LOTI-863574 format. One record per atom (N, C-alpha, C): x, y, z. Coordinates in pm, whole numbers, padded with zeros to 5 digits, always signed. Layout:
// LOTI-863574
XYZ ...
END
This chain:
// LOTI-863574
+00084-00117-00002 -00006+00015-00008 +00099+00123+00000 +00050+00233-00071 +00125+00344-00105 +00073+00452-00018 +00164+00513+00081 +00087+00587+00166 +00126+00754+00097 +00011+00831+00041 +00044+00947-00014 +00004+01049+00063 +00094+01144+00093 +00070+01279+00176 +00026+01364+00085 -00096+01433+00092 -00141+01531-00002 -00106+01664+00034 +00019+01703+00062 +00056+01819+00118 +00059+01906-00010 -00025+02004-00018 -00023+02088-00131 +00016+02236-00101 +00094+02229+00010 +00170+02386+00047 +00251+02415-00043 +00272+02536-00106 +00357+02582-00206 +00457+02677-00138 +00578+02662-00134 +00679+02773-00064 +00658+02886-00148 +00665+03007-00086 +00666+03147-00150 +00770+03149-00246 +00896+03085-00220 +01015+03109-00324 +00978+03049-00434 +00908+02914-00431 +00870+02859-00563 +00779+02960-00636 +00664+03006-00564 +00569+03091-00642 +00636+03201-00714 +00735+03244-00635 +00810+03375-00699 +00895+03332-00799 +00941+03220-00821 +01039+03184-00912 +00915+03144-01039 +00814+03091-01015 +00737+03057-01100 +00660+03196-01182 +00638+03280-01106 +00589+03391-01156 +00708+03484-01247 +00827+03469-01199 +00930+03524-01276 +00919+03454-01412 +00921+03319-01405 +00944+03246-01527 +00836+03261-01632 +00703+03289-01576 +00580+03308-01636 +00600+03449-01709 +00648+03543-01651 +00655+03678-01688 +00752+03684-01789 +00865+03600-01772 +00984+03621-01876 +00934+03540-02010 +00855+03431-01994 +00811+03376-02120 +00708+03453-02188 +00620+03538-02098 +00517+03615-02171 +00570+03745-02236 +00697+03768-02177 +00726+03891-02236 +00762+03878-02393 +00833+03777-02437 +00872+03767-02578 +00771+03782-02665 +00649+03688-02667 +00549+03731-02760 +00472+03871-02767 +00469+03926-02645 +00438+04076-02640 +00520+04153-02722 +00660+04139-02700 +00764+04230-02761 +00766+04206-02929 +00750+04069-02957 +00753+04041-03109 +00640+04100-03161 +00531+04092-03092 +00396+04146-03174 +00390+04298-03183 +00417+04369-03066 +00394+04502-03032 +00543+04574-03071 +00641+04512-03048 +00778+04588-03050 +00805+04651-03198 +00787+04556-03293 +00811+04612-03419 +00725+04745-03467 +00601+04722-03441 +00517+04849-03442 +00576+04969-03355 +00604+04956-03261 +00665+05093-03167 +00792+05120-03230 +00891+05041-03272 +01009+05092-03331 +00986+05146-03477 +00894+05111-03563 +00872+05174-03669 +00764+05287-03674 +00711+05305-03564 +00592+05409-03550 +00623+05520-03448 +00746+05512-03381 +00802+05606-03297 +00870+05720-03383 +00861+05844-03335 +00947+05932-03398 +01093+05933-03327 +01189+05914-03433 +01322+05876-03403 +01390+06031-03382 +01429+06058-03245 +01484+06174-03202 +01638+06168-03208 +01710+06271-03253 +01840+06261-03238 +01887+06298-03101 +02036+06255-03087 +02099+06318-02964 +02111+06460-02976 +02112+06537-02866 +02103+06677-02863 +02263+06737-02908 +02251+06851-02973 +02374+06912-03012 +02439+06980-02860 +02559+07028-02885 +02627+07109-02769 +02746+07001-02732 +02813+07062-02648 +02959+07007-02599 +02939+06888-02505 +03023+06790-02508 +03009+06655-02425 +03121+06643-02336 +03181+06760-02308 +03279+06790-02204 +03307+06936-02185 +03354+06962-02066 +03379+07116-02024 +03427+07144-01910 +03472+07255-01858 +03483+07291-01738 +03409+07408-01691 +03349+07413-01577 +03246+07530-01552 +03245+07553-01385 +03225+07661-01351 +03207+07709-01203 +03363+07735-01141 +03342+07753-01017 +03465+07800-00938 +03464+07739-00791 +03573+07695-00746 +03565+07615-00612 +03658+07516-00628 +03625+07406-00509 +03726+07296-00513 +03702+07209-00637 +03801+07132-00702 +03800+07074-00818 +03720+06948-00814 +03628+06924-00916 +03547+06800-00911 +03545+06735-01067 +03583+06615-01074 +03576+06559-01210 +03468+06460-01237 +03378+06476-01318 +03258+06402-01328 +03252+06329-01459 +03197+06192-01451 +03195+06120-01588 +03037+06108-01588 +02969+06123-01705 +02843+06076-01703 +02819+05946-01826 +02771+05845-01784 +02778+05735-01870 +02646+05678-01899 +02608+05626-02021 +02472+05589-02031 +02415+05551-02155 +02293+05556-02175 +02211+05502-02308 +02175+05652-02358 +02058+05650-02424 +01997+05771-02490 +01952+05878-02390 +01904+05835-02266 +01875+05952-02169 +01988+05999-02118 +02086+05925-02086 +02202+06000-02035 +02261+06078-02141 +02249+06035-02277 +02290+06132-02397 +02210+06266-02409 +02090+06244-02368 +01997+06364-02361 +01885+06361-02467 +01855+06265-02521 +01759+06241-02630 +01612+06291-02561 +01558+06368-02641 +01428+06438-02577 +01425+06586-02582 +01565+06632-02582 +01576+06794-02588 +01677+06829-02670 +01686+06935-02737 +01773+06989-02857 +01917+07024-02833 +01940+07052-02698 +02067+07101-02669 +02102+07036-02537 +02229+07006-02522 +02295+06946-02402 +02275+07014-02280 +02264+07159-02297 +02230+07239-02171 +02101+07209-02106 +02020+07165-02172 +01883+07112-02121 +01869+06973-02084 +01977+06891-02122 +01992+06745-02098 +02037+06730-01961 +02062+06604-01923 +02110+06550-01782 +02254+06619-01769 +02327+06602-01855 +02462+06665-01832 +02477+06840-01817 +02411+06895-01886 +02390+07034-01876 +02329+07060-01754 +02205+06996-01701 +02153+07049-01583 +02253+07023-01465 +02328+06888-01462 +02395+06868-01349 +02516+06978-01339 +02580+07005-01469 +02679+07103-01464 +02651+07229-01402 +02531+07300-01440 +02480+07419-01399 +02473+07410-01249 +02406+07285-01194 +02384+07292-01060 +02520+07278-00959 +02595+07175-01021 +02725+07179-00934 +02815+07284-00944 +02793+07383-01054 +02895+07491-01077 +02890+07587-00963 +02780+07584-00907 +02763+07664-00777 +02835+07659-00653 +02888+07518-00647 +02982+07465-00553 +03130+07434-00590 +03144+07397-00710 +03282+07345-00741 +03329+07382-00872 +03459+07377-00926 +03509+07390-01033 +03493+07253-01092 +03402+07243-01192 +03347+07077-01252 +03419+07063-01373 +03501+06962-01379 +03544+06929-01519 +03468+06788-01572 +03390+06804-01641 +03275+06698-01688 +03306+06661-01805 +03265+06506-01814 +03260+06445-01952 +03147+06341-01960 +03080+06360-02097 +02968+06272-02127 +02996+06150-02213 +02980+06031-02188 +03012+05900-02268 +02870+05834-02277 +02805+05852-02371 +02671+05796-02369 +02634+05784-02518 +02538+05689-02558 +02505+05656-02676 +02358+05594-02691 +02292+05648-02777 +02146+05585-02790 +02155+05445-02837 +02068+05354-02756 +02074+05206-02781 +02156+05140-02692 +02259+05199-02631 +02353+05131-02534 +02293+05035-02435 +02330+04925-02421 +02299+04844-02313 +02411+04852-02196 +02381+04789-02106 +02502+04790-01988 +02635+04741-02045 +02641+04636-02087 +02780+04569-02142 +02825+04652-02263 +02757+04719-02327 +02798+04815-02450 +02853+04955-02386 +02806+04977-02277 +02835+05112-02200 +02987+05065-02141 +03007+04955-02095 +03139+04916-02047 +03236+04926-02146 +03205+04837-02260 +03301+04843-02362 +03336+04998-02411 +03230+05091-02426 +03248+05224-02452 +03322+05292-02368 +03312+05298-02244 +03387+05360-02144 +03537+05325-02144 +03556+05180-02174 +03698+05126-02191 +03767+05171-02295 +03695+05185-02412 +03749+05238-02545 +03769+05381-02527 +03692+05456-02451 +03710+05611-02445 +03827+05659-02376 +03855+05581-02277 +03966+05595-02193 +03957+05738-02128 +03846+05778-02070 +03829+05904-02004 +03949+05947-01908 +03961+06070-01892 +04054+06123-01806 +03995+06099-01643 +04089+06127-01549 +04070+06053-01427 +03955+06146-01370 +03863+06044-01295 +03724+06104-01268 +03715+06093-01099 +03647+06173-01039 +03615+06170-00905 +03473+06089-00874 +03378+06153-00957 +03254+06057-00945 +03192+06035-01087 +03108+05934-01079 +03026+05899-01202 +02902+05881-01187 +02822+05923-01302 +02642+05913-01287 +02637+05806-01416 +02536+05705-01370 +02513+05595-01443 +02353+05615-01501 +02313+05605-01630 +02177+05605-01642 +02171+05478-01758 +02133+05376-01699 +02123+05261-01796 +02017+05162-01747 +01969+05065-01842 +01879+04962-01811 +01769+04936-01900 +01720+05050-01943 +01593+05013-02033 +01633+04943-02165 +01721+04962-02215 +01776+04893-02325 +01791+04760-02306 +01839+04725-02177 +01866+04582-02142 +01737+04486-02118 +01626+04580-02072 +01500+04543-02081 +01443+04487-02197 +01447+04599-02286 +01407+04581-02433 +01484+04476-02503 +01605+04431-02473 +01669+04313-02524 +01633+04181-02465 +01562+04176-02383 +01505+04065-02296 +01627+04011-02216 +01713+04089-02153 +01811+04036-02067 +01745+04029-01919 +01779+03896-01877 +01726+03871-01741 +01779+03960-01638 +01689+03957-01529 +01741+04057-01431 +01870+04010-01363 +01896+03884-01337 +02007+03830-01254 +02134+03871-01369 +02132+03856-01489 +02223+03870-01577 +02255+04044-01582 +02145+04108-01601 +02182+04265-01601 +02232+04301-01452 +02186+04266-01341 +02251+04298-01219 +02399+04256-01225 +02438+04152-01273 +02581+04119-01285 +02657+04209-01385 +02589+04229-01468 +02648+04343-01578 +02677+04468-01493 +02578+04518-01434 +02606+04631-01372 +02685+04635-01264 +02709+04523-01182 +02807+04507-01084 +02950+04524-01158 +02955+04439-01268 +03084+04461-01348 +03130+04585-01388 +03031+04677-01428 +03066+04813-01474 +03110+04880-01351 +03015+04872-01248 +03068+04935-01114 +03195+04916-01069 +03242+04793-01081 +03365+04725-01039 +03471+04782-01119 +03454+04802-01261 +03534+04885-01338 +03554+05022-01311 +03453+05085-01287 +03461+05214-01260 +03542+05247-01104 +03521+05178-01035 +03570+05203-00878 +03716+05126-00863 +03731+05027-00960 +03869+04952-00949 +03973+05011-01045 +03982+04974-01170 +04076+05037-01248 +04073+05178-01276 +03950+05239-01275 +03934+05359-01310 +03951+05460-01180 +03942+05394-01054 +03957+05458-00924 +03867+05575-00921 +03742+05563-00951 +03628+05662-00914 +03587+05657-00795 +03575+05753-00702 +03545+05750-00574 +03399+05708-00533 +03299+05756-00631 +03161+05720-00608 +03085+05720-00719 +03009+05609-00717 +02918+05602-00859 +02785+05624-00824 +02702+05714-00888 +02569+05740-00855 +02487+05673-00989 +02411+05554-00941 +02342+05472-01031 +02203+05510-01015 +02163+05555-01149 +02015+05593-01168 +01930+05474-01161 +01824+05477-01093 +01727+05382-01091 +01639+05369-01225 +01575+05257-01266 +01498+05224-01369 +01378+05328-01360 +01350+05394-01485 +01221+05491-01472 +01093+05403-01485 +00987+05469-01449 +00853+05412-01445 +00804+05381-01586 +00876+05272-01650 +00831+05239-01806 +00694+05233-01832 +00607+05167-01725 +00466+05148-01722 +00378+05273-01737 +00457+05388-01731 +00400+05519-01737 +00410+05582-01874 +00491+05518-01980 +00539+05577-02087 +00415+05600-02180 +00372+05702-02214 +00259+05720-02284 +00271+05654-02442 +00399+05647-02509 +00392+05606-02619 +00373+05441-02629 +00395+05376-02529 +00381+05223-02514 +00227+05174-02527 +00194+05090-02604 +00047+05061-02586 +00060+04933-02462 -00063+04880-02419 -00090+04771-02357 -00118+04656-02445 -00074+04544-02417 -00015+04488-02289 +00169+04514-02271 +00199+04562-02385 +00358+04590-02384 +00403+04689-02264 +00298+04803-02239 +00350+04902-02125 +00336+04831-01991 +00234+04739-01978 +00232+04665-01839 +00348+04569-01825 +00373+04499-01931 +00495+04413-01927 +00631+04470-01905 +00648+04558-01966 +00784+04643-01976 +00796+04707-01832 +00665+04774-01797 +00676+04851-01659 +00703+04747-01542 +00639+04615-01543 +00666+04519-01462 +00795+04482-01439 +00868+04465-01558 +01009+04414-01572 +01098+04522-01517 +01062+04644-01566 +01146+04762-01500 +01122+04774-01353 +01022+04751-01288 +01008+04746-01156 +01095+04642-01092 +01087+04522-01139 +01164+04423-01090 +01300+04454-01097 +01350+04511-01196 +01488+04531-01220 +01531+04643-01113 +01440+04719-01088 +01473+04848-01012 +01483+04802-00859 +01410+04689-00822 +01405+04642-00665 +01520+04572-00669 +01561+04504-00781 +01706+04402-00752 +01808+04514-00747 +01821+04624-00835 +01928+04701-00823 +01945+04777-00685 +01807+04803-00627 +01814+04877-00492 +01866+04781-00376 +01846+04650-00390 +01897+04555-00308 +02029+04528-00315 +02079+04533-00446 +02236+04516-00477 +02297+04612-00436 +02255+04734-00439 +02364+04852-00404 +02360+04908-00241 +02245+04830-00167 +02199+04881-00041 +02343+04878+00062 +02427+04806+00033 +02541+04803+00125 +02678+04838+00049 +02679+04890-00060 +02803+04915-00126 +02841+05048-00095 +02963+05062-00028 +03010+05202+00015 +03044+05297-00114 +03066+05228-00209 +03113+05323-00331 +03000+05338-00449 +02883+05278-00423 +02783+05310-00533 +02654+05341-00440 +02585+05461-00509 +02470+05489-00445 +02341+05504-00531 +02240+05440-00519 +02119+05451-00611 +02058+05594-00602 +02002+05625-00725 +01948+05742-00741 +01803+05715-00785 +01694+05695-00693 +01573+05662-00739 +01503+05744-00843 +01420+05674-00925 +01349+05753-01041 +01222+05797-00999 +01208+05882-00883 +01062+05904-00832 +01020+06035-00908 +00952+05995-01032 +00909+06084-01124 +00783+06023-01184 +00705+06123-01240 +00571+06086-01311 +00605+06107-01457 +00579+06001-01523 +00615+06011-01657 +00487+06020-01752 +00426+06123-01728 +00320+06160-01821 +00351+06256-01942 +00245+06260-02036 +00291+06332-02172 +00339+06459-02154 +00284+06528-02055 +00316+06677-02046 +00458+06690-02014 +00527+06595-01949 +00676+06630-01916 +00787+06534-01984 +00723+06450-02082 +00804+06387-02162 +00834+06437-02317 +00914+06390-02386 +00956+06446-02506 +00831+06428-02602 +00856+06461-02729 +00723+06429-02824 +00712+06288-02892 +00831+06216-02848 +00825+06072-02895 +00747+05996-02791 +00722+06054-02680 +00639+05975-02571 +00725+05874-02496 +00871+05855-02533 +00949+05755-02470 +01061+05820-02405 +01098+05937-02436 +01228+05988-02372 +01193+06111-02263 +01285+06146-02197 +01237+06242-02098 +01238+06384-02178 +01153+06462-02113 +01162+06615-02155 +01236+06704-02080 +01261+06839-02093 +01359+06907-02002 +01305+06895-01871 +01170+06901-01828 +01137+06905-01672 +01191+06760-01634 +01168+06669-01689 +01243+06542-01617 +01374+06525-01621 +01451+06599-01721 +01583+06589-01701 +01629+06685-01573 +01568+06790-01558 +01599+06888-01451 +01575+06815-01324 +01469+06742-01304 +01436+06673-01168 +01526+06573-01141 +01571+06490-01261 +01678+06401-01252 +01798+06469-01193 +01843+06563-01268 +01967+06623-01212 +01961+06682-01058 +01858+06736-01040 +01843+06789-00903 +01848+06686-00792 +01780+06538-00836 +01786+06441-00734 +01952+06388-00704 +02008+06396-00825 +02145+06356-00820 +02225+06447-00740 +02230+06561-00765 +02293+06681-00705 +02278+06692-00558 +02133+06676-00525 +02087+06682-00380 +02175+06584-00316 +02177+06443-00360 +02251+06321-00289 +02415+06350-00299 +02454+06418-00396 +02607+06449-00401 +02630+06560-00275 +02565+06643-00266 +02571+06748-00172 +02546+06698-00036 +02463+06595-00013 +02440+06532+00097 +02562+06443+00132 +02632+06377+00024 +02748+06326+00067 +02848+06396+00099 +02862+06508+00050 +02980+06606+00081 +02940+06682+00201 +02831+06700+00258 +02799+06773+00386 +02789+06914+00326 +02725+06947+00212 +02707+07061+00165 +02567+07123+00195 
END
């Protein structure tokens, strides 16, 4: 006689893994069906004109590297003065003599950004700002792989490059992007939120890396005309959040 114990209790960790697998599986059909429509029917905005390096302000010397994808590059505005780099430079120039450099390209994923910064061989830097992750999600990268790639980038910046602190931007609320139709908006938004939570947990105890949360509403009035990239108001808020954290770290 076989004694069967009908224990139907499911461990929460198993439920979590099952949900993650289901979400990952469901992502690809949605991307394949709605992704091409978005790519072909979304206004293609260029990277803004303007300098990608400069010196501004007076006070103690500070050397800054901004590294990332199209948002870090400033897509959504016409001039770098209104983009993340220009907004940060203007705010920091009130306190320091800032020597800044932008290394960013539309479409870059996290490993592409690592390759780009290695190839660029930027001058010695004190702090870095990262803006990456959305393209990794669009490419179907798993969260575990992306977190490992992000850690590898941070390790390169703080190791061989000797950068004292890295400010890592959290994932934006992709689920609010007005250009994306459902269910793609919901699916990408859910994945972005999971990536963001994983990033927050990974950086919680790292002394040289600080997460900058993307606590902003992404409605049509504050985004660019393509409905996918930030507009000037979003870049301004993003820059203020970064500089506020920097000032807090410096005791300013």
